N, C-alpha and C positions, 0 to 999 in steps of 0.2 A: 585846108587855108583856105576862110574864108572868100566871098567873090569880091569884098571890098580891099580884104588884105592885095593880094591878086594883082587889083589896081594902083593900089599904093606900093608895092614891088614894082609894076612895069612903071609907075611914073618915077620912082627913084632914081630905077636904073637909065632911065632917058634921059632924067637929068645931069646922071653922072655920065653918060654919051656926050651929052650937048657940052659938058663940062671940058669934059677932052678935050670934044674937038674945037671949040674957041679955045682951049687954052693953047692950041698948037701942038701936043703933044704927040708928035707922032710914035716915038717907041712906047708908049703909054697903049696907045690906039693899036699897034703892032700887036702889042703883048697881047691887050683883050680882045684882037682879032683873031691872033692865036688859041686862046685860051678858048674862045668861042669857037674856033675849028675845033680843038682836042675832044670840047667837049660834045660838039655833033659827032663826029669821029667813033666817041668812045658810045655815046647813044646807037649809033649803026651798028657797034659791034654788040652792044648789048641785046639789041633787036636779033639780031642775027643767031647770037650764040638760045634767046628765048625760042626764037623758031626753030632751031634745032633739037632745045629738048620736048616742045611740044610736039616734034615728030617724032622723036625719040619715045614719047611719052604714047602715043597713038600707036607706033607700030609695038611697044610692050604690051599696050590694051588688047589692041588685035590678036599677038601670040600668044598673051594669058585667059580670050576669051575661045580662042582655037581650042586651046589647052584643056579648057573647062566643060567645053561641046566634046570631043575627043573623050575627056573623063567620064561623064554624061554616058555616050554611044559604049563605052567598056562596063560603066556599070550597068548598064542595058543588059548587054549581052553577057554577062555573069549571071544576071538576077534570072536570064532566061535559061542558060544553063546551069544554074544552082536548083530551077524549077525542073527541069530534067531531069535532072541527076536524083529528085526526090521523087519521081515518078521512078526512076528506074527502081533507087533502093524499095520504093512500096512493093512495086511488082515483085522483087527479087525476096523480101520477104513473105510474100504472100505464097510465092512458090515453093521457098526455104519452108513456111510451115506446114503446103500440103505435103512436101518430100518428107519432111518430120511425122505428119499421118502416115503415108503410107507406109514408112519404116516403122511406126509402131503397129500397126496392122499387119505389116510381112514377119514382125516380130512374133507377135501374137500366136502367128500361122504354123511359123517354125517352131513355136513353144508347144501349140497343140498337136504338131505332125511328132515330135520328139516323146509327147505325151501318150500318143496312141502307140508308135514305137515300142516304145517301154511297156507297156501294156500287153504288147504282143509278145514280145519278148517275155515279160512275168506269165503270161499265159502260155505260151508254149514251154517255158522252164516247168511250170504247175504243171503240164501235162505230161512231160517226161516225165517229174518226178512222182507224178500222182499214178503212173501206169499201174500200177497195182490196187489200184483205190479203185472204188466203186463210185464212177459222177455221173449223177442222174445227168441223162442225154438230153431232156428238154433245156437243162439249164444251157449244157455246154454248147448246145446247138443255138441258142440264142445268144450268145456272147459270140458266137464266131458269128453268127449273121449281122450282129449289129457291127462287128469290127471290121466286114467286108462290105458290106451295105448301107451302115448309117442307118439305118433304120431299128427306131425303137418302137415295140409294140404294147398294144394293151391288152393284157390276158385277162379281165375281166370284161369281157365282151360276150355276145352269144356266139355261138358255136358257129354259124355260118358267117359271120361278119370279121373281117381283117380291118383292124383300127391300128395306126400309128402314126410316127411322124417321121419324116426322110429330113436330113440333115445334111444337107448340100454344100456346096464350098459357099455359095454365097447368099441361099436363103434355106430354110425350112419348110417342107412341103408336107402337107397335111394327108394322108391317108386311109380312106373310108368306103370299103370295096365288100358289096353283099359277095360272095362266092356261089350264093344258090343260083345266081341269075347269069352268070357268066360260069363259061369254062376254067377248066385248069389251066389251060394251055394261055388261055387271056390272061389269065390272073400272073402268071408264072411270069409271061412277057411284060407285064406291067411293072412288076417287081424287078427284073432284073434292068430295066430300061431306068432305074435310080440309079444304077452301077456304074460309077465311072472307070473306061476304058484305058484311065493316061495312066502307066504304072511309073 
């Protein structure tokens, strides 16, 4: 409503009131007063309702804001927990891979031991079966020494040079000894030092 319209409305209302007063129509005045009071009471009641609604809205906004903050905190906590679980998973995966590698290594070692055992059994069987045959003693001794000492000799060396490789559990060690500069006892001790004492 424009400013001029408001003044016109007030003016018309004022004229109606003056006309009521001048006509001395008390009943109509009472009716107008009663309507005016009812309008005023309605305005007060509406104001109370609106105030209560605004309070309720503020409380709801506060509750929702707190709930949102709680959800953000929970989300942050879950993200930290998820990150921690990711670290644990990576560690467990690495440990599992190491365990798998160790298992494969042990399986290869076991297979190697089984093969060695099989070779020994085969050799023993051959020896038992071939007792009537002539076995070249140098080859037999060399095979037996290899199975016991895990040393492979090179045979195409000078007579005073012992040359070969010891295949230990962890690594291979080359052997190159000049027997002309050392006593037979020292050479024997050196070679027996390669033999494992674990049975």
